[in-house]
N, C-alpha and C positions, 0 to 999 in steps of 0.2 A: 446535398452531398451524401453519397452512399455510406461514408464512414462516420456520419453524424451520430448514428445510433450508439456507436461505441463510447462516444463522449457523453451521450445521454446516460449510459450506465454509470460512467464516472460521476456525473452530477447526482444521480440517484444515491450512490454510495455516500457521497459527501453529506447530502441532506439527512439521510437516515443516521449516519454516524453523529453528526452534530445534534440532531434532535434527541438521540438517546443520551448523549453526554450532558446536554442541558437539562434533560428530564431528571437524571440521577443527581445532578448538582443541586437543583432547586428542591427536589422532592426527597432527597436522602441527606446530602451534606448540610443544606441549609436548615433542615428539620431534625438534625442529629439522629438520623436513622442509619446506623452502621452497616446493616445487612438486611436483605429481603430473601427469604427462602422461596425459590421458584419450584424446584422438584426436591423437596425435603432437604437432606444434607448433601445431596449429590450436586445440585446446581443452584447457585445463589447469585444475587446481585450484591456486589460488595464495592462500595465507592472507595476508590483509591487514586492516587496521582503518581505519575512516573516522571521524574525530572530528567531522566536520561533516555537511553535507547531501550530496545526490546529486552525483556527478562531482567529489568532493573539495572542494567549496566549504565554507569555514569561516567562522563568525561570530566575529569577533575581539573581544578584551576579556576582562576578568576574569570577567564573567557571560555571555559569549557562548554557551558550551556549555549552561549552565543555561537561558538564554532559548530556545535551540533545542529542548531536551528538553520544556520547558513548551509550546512552540508545537506540537510533534508531538503531545503529550498532548491538548491542546485540539482539534487537528484530528481526532485519532482519535475523540474523543467526539462531535464534530460529525458525522463520517461514520457512526458507529453510529446516532445518532438519525435521520439522513437515510435510511439504509437502512430503519429501522423505519417512518418516515413513508411512504416509497415503497411498502412492503409493505402498509400499511393502506389506501393509496389504489389498490391493485391495479395497480401499475405493471407493465409487460412483464417477463416472467420473465428475459429476456436482460439487461435493465438491472439487475435485482436480483442476478443471478449476478455480474455485473461489479462491483457495489458490494460484494458479499461478498468478492471477490478483493482489492479495494482496501483494505477494512477489515482483512482478515487481514494484508496486507503492512504496513499502518501500525502495527498492534499488534506485529507481529514486531520491527520496528525500534525501537519505543518501549521494548519489554522490554530490548533491549540498552542503550539510553540511560539507562534508570532503574537497572537492577540490575547490569550488567556491571562498572561502575567499582568496586563493592564485592566482588561474588562471584567475579570472574575477573581475573587479571592479564593482560589481552589484549595488552599491548605494553609495551616498556620506558618509554615516555613517557606511559603511561596515568595519568589522574588518579583516585585511589582515593576517590571520593566518590559519594554517591547523586546521581542525575540527571546524572552526568558520564561515563557509560560510552561506549565507542566501539563503533560498529556493525561486526560482523565480516562481511567480504566474502570470496568464494572463487572464483566462476565467471569464467574469463578466456578470451575468444576472441582469440587472438594473431593478429589480422589484419594490423596494421602498427604499428611503433613507430619513433620517431626524433625528430629535432629539427625544430621548426617553422622554416621559412625566415625570415631576418632581415627580408625585405621584406613579410612578412605583417603586417597592421595590428594584430593582437592575439596575445598569447602568443609573440611572435617570439623565436626562439632557445631556447625551452623544450623540454625533452625530454618527450614525451608518447606515449600509445598511442591508436590509433584507437578502440578499444572499451574502455570502463571496466570495472573488476572490479565485480561485482555479487553479490547473494545471492538466495535464494528470495523473500524479501519484496519486493525491488525488482522482480523478474520478475513477481510477482503484481500489484503496483501498475501496472506498465507494461502488462501484458496487459489488465487491467481498463479502464484509461484509453484505451488504443488501440482496443479493441473498442467502447467507447462512442462515440468519435470517428468510427469507421468506420461504425457502424450508427445514428448519432444520429437521422437522419430517421425510420428505422423505429421505433426505441425511443420517441421522444417523440411521433410520430404515434399510435402505439398507446396511449401514456399519455394523450394528450388525448382520444382516442376513448373510452377507459374512463372518463375523468373526465366526459365528456359524458353517457355512458350512465348513470352513477351519478346525476348531477344530474337527468336525465330521469326516472329511476325514483323519485327522491325527490319530484319534482313531481307525478308520477302518484299517489303514495301520499297526498300532501297533498290533491290534487284529489279523490281518491276519498273521503277522510275528510270533506271539505267537502260532497260530494254526499250522503253518508249523513246528515249532520246536517240538511241541507235537507229530505231525505225524511222524517226523523223529525219535524221541526217542522211539516211540512205535514200529517202524519197527526194 
């Protein structure tokens, strides 16, 4: 199948994402190494876990984490079917590559949410249940950190960092979404053009069949 290569990209993202997460779990968390400097103070590996969504947002309540995991799972399935439908409709290759990246990132974080709560002890506060796992993050660009001024309308007085800690799956999703937004006119113009060509070919085929039937009846 011609669109198999896009799913291979998805698989590659999943494998790299899980390999990096397990590496920092066993080589950093299990050995009590909180931080590894890669490029001095600018870029570090910093083991941390995220029980909620991106940027540390958490769904509160007894079933908050379960709801979030199920939501991620449904979104992942939807993205997978959407990629398949785009490929069947001969969408632009660039759009399909982006969707492959997004799907790989979504599956990578879903794996954490479903399995890590039981298979790994990711943090002292981890909930050891299926569908309650915490997502492992590790990449940290230490651009700026400090307290938000009291006069700022939101998050005033809170200690924060300018750049959130993220993982391979997050980077894959961000890259896919950002590229689609950047080239949306080109992607969707090509998609509409392909759709028009397919519809035109179908009409020509139907028209040709009709002419053949008329010729046969006249004979």
